[in-house]
C-alpha positions as CSV (number, residue, x, y, z in Angstrom):
1,X,12.5,1.1,2.1
2,X,10.7,4.4,2.5
3,X,7.9,2.8,4.5
4,X,10.4,1.2,6.9
5,X,12.4,4.4,7.3
6,X,9.2,6.4,8.0
7,X,8.1,3.8,10.6
8,X,11.6,3.9,12.2
9,X,11.4,7.7,12.4
10,X,8.1,7.3,14.3
11,X,9.5,4.7,16.6
12,X,7.4,1.9,15.1
13,X,9.0,-1.5,14.6
14,X,8.1,-3.3,11.4
15,X,8.3,-7.1,11.7
16,X,10.4,-9.0,9.2
17,X,8.1,-10.4,6.6
18,X,5.4,-7.7,7.3
19,X,6.2,-5.9,4.0
20,X,5.8,-7.8,0.7
21,X,6.1,-6.7,-2.9
22,X,3.2,-7.8,-5.0
23,X,4.3,-6.4,-8.3
24,X,1.2,-4.3,-8.9
25,X,-1.0,-7.1,-10.1
26,X,-4.0,-9.0,-8.8
27,X,-1.9,-12.2,-8.5
28,X,0.9,-10.3,-6.8
29,X,-1.5,-8.8,-4.2
30,X,-2.9,-12.3,-3.6
31,X,0.6,-13.8,-3.0
32,X,1.7,-10.8,-0.8
33,X,-1.4,-11.0,1.4
34,X,-0.9,-14.8,1.6
35,X,2.7,-14.4,2.7
36,X,2.0,-11.7,5.3
37,X,-1.0,-13.5,6.7
38,X,1.0,-16.7,7.1
39,X,3.2,-15.0,9.7
40,X,3.0,-16.4,13.2
41,X,-0.2,-15.1,15.0
42,X,1.8,-12.7,17.2
43,X,3.4,-11.0,14.2
44,X,0.3,-11.0,11.9
45,X,-1.1,-7.6,11.2
46,X,-4.8,-6.7,11.7
47,X,-4.8,-4.7,8.5
48,X,-3.0,-4.4,5.2
49,X,-2.1,-1.3,3.2
50,X,-1.8,-2.1,-0.5
51,X,0.0,0.1,-3.0
52,X,-2.6,-0.1,-5.8
53,X,-6.1,-1.2,-6.5
54,X,-5.2,-4.2,-8.6
55,X,-3.1,-5.7,-5.8
56,X,-5.8,-4.8,-3.4
57,X,-8.3,-6.9,-5.4
58,X,-5.9,-9.9,-5.1
59,X,-5.5,-9.3,-1.4
60,X,-9.2,-9.1,-0.9
61,X,-9.6,-12.5,-2.8
62,X,-7.0,-14.1,-0.5
63,X,-8.6,-12.7,2.7
64,X,-12.1,-13.9,1.6
65,X,-10.8,-17.4,0.7
66,X,-8.9,-17.5,4.1
67,X,-12.1,-16.6,5.9
68,X,-10.8,-13.3,7.1
69,X,-13.7,-10.9,6.8
70,X,-13.1,-7.3,5.7
71,X,-13.6,-5.1,7.6
72,X,-14.8,-7.2,10.6
73,X,-11.7,-9.4,11.1
74,X,-9.2,-7.3,9.2
75,X,-8.7,-3.9,7.5
76,X,-7.7,-3.3,3.9
77,X,-6.6,0.1,2.5
78,X,-5.5,0.8,-1.1
79,X,-3.3,3.7,-2.1
80,X,-4.3,5.3,-5.4
81,X,-8.1,5.5,-5.4
82,X,-9.8,4.0,-8.4
83,X,-13.4,3.6,-9.5
84,X,-13.2,-0.1,-8.9
85,X,-12.9,0.6,-5.2
86,X,-16.6,1.4,-4.9
87,X,-17.7,-1.5,-7.0
88,X,-16.4,-4.4,-4.9
89,X,-18.0,-5.9,-1.8
90,X,-17.3,-4.6,0.7
91,X,-16.3,-1.3,-0.9
92,X,-12.5,-0.8,-0.8
93,X,-11.1,1.9,1.4
94,X,-8.8,3.9,-0.9
95,X,-6.5,6.9,-0.5
96,X,-6.7,9.4,-3.3
97,X,-3.3,10.5,-4.4
98,X,-2.7,13.9,-5.8
99,X,-1.0,12.8,-9.0
100,X,-1.2,16.2,-10.8
101,X,0.4,18.0,-7.8
102,X,3.0,15.2,-7.5
103,X,3.9,15.5,-11.2
104,X,4.3,19.3,-10.8
105,X,6.5,18.9,-7.8
106,X,8.6,16.2,-9.6
107,X,9.0,18.5,-12.6
108,X,10.0,21.5,-10.4
109,X,12.7,19.4,-8.6
110,X,14.0,18.0,-11.9
111,X,14.2,21.5,-13.4
112,X,16.2,22.7,-10.3
113,X,18.6,19.8,-10.6
114,X,19.1,20.4,-14.3
115,X,19.8,24.1,-13.5
116,X,22.4,23.0,-11.0
117,X,20.4,24.1,-8.0
118,X,19.7,22.0,-4.9
119,X,16.0,21.2,-4.8
120,X,14.0,23.2,-2.3
121,X,12.2,21.4,0.4
122,X,8.6,20.5,-0.2
C-alpha cells in the first residue's frame, strides 16, 4: 500500500499485478517473480525490487530458469542488504537499511504516543 501511495504521489502509475507479496521466503520470491513476469509484455517490468534477500534468491532462480539474464535482460534489487548478496552470481544489488536508526525512531514515536503527544515529523 505504501509503495502504491508513494508512486501515486510521484505521478507514477503502477500496473495491476505489478506488485506481489512473496511472504519473505525463497519460494515466495520465486512465485511472485513468476506472477509478475507472466504479465502481458506491455505491462511487464524491466526490473524487480524485492523486499528481502531470501525472496530475491527465489526471484533470481525464476529469472534464471525463464532465461531472463540479470542484469543484462532485467534488473533485480533487494531491500535489506545481507552477506548472501555478494555470494550469488551475479552479485545481488542490495539496499542497506539503517535498522538501528529505524528502531530508535520507532521507539521515539512510540514514547511520544504513550506520553499523549502527537509524534514529531521525521
